[in-house]
C-alpha positions, 0 to 999 in steps of 0.5 A, a space after each residue: 688415204 686412211 688405212 683399213 682396220 685390219 692393217 692397223 690391227 695387224 701392224 700393232 699386233 706384229 709390233 707388240 705380240 699377243 694383246 688383249 682386244 681391250 688394249 688393242 682397241 685403245 691403241 688403235 683409238 690413240 692412233 686415230 686421235 693423234 691423226 685427228 689432232 695432226 691431220 684433221 682426219 682419222 688414220 683408219 677407215 671402216 672402224 666404228 667407235 661405239 661409246 658407253 659410259 666411260 668406255 668404248 668398243 670398236 664394232 668391227 674388231 671381232 669380224 676383222 679378227 675372226 675372218 682372217 687366218 693371220 689373227 690367232 686368238 689365245 684363250 686366257 685363264 682367269 684363275 691364273 690371272 692370264 687374260 686372253 689375247 690376239 696374235 698376228 702371225 703373218 707378214 706385217 702390212 706395208 705402211 708409210 713412215 707417217 702411218 708407222 710413226 703415228 702407230 708407234 707413238 700410240 704403242 709407246 704411249 700405251 706400253 707403260 699404262 694399265 688397262 684402266 689408265 689407257 682407257 682413261 687416256 682415250 676417253 678423256 681425250 679432247 677429241 674423243 667425242 669426235 672419234 665416237 661420233 658424239 662430238 
């Protein structure tokens, strides 16, 4: 059964600490793409990936974060080169071992990449069109 967007965001942030929403959305997309490859269905439910030219956003991400006291936003300081980020401060959700594996694989894949590289990895994936409804 697919996971809620809240649970996958909470798990990733609990594992990685404070992340920029751009990075978080790419990790969620990587996990959904991995699940599409392996199981033929997304890992998440209730997330809408909206594609633009070479980028995308998750429509519900802000409402998930804004509507939940476990997610804390930290403002960035562009002059200091510090982007804003989101932190998860509650107990992580309970996930199956398979769900954790898919999310952990996406986290590992994303760790060493720049934002641009991470974005290209997702938008260049063979199943990206299926994820965004553009098939």
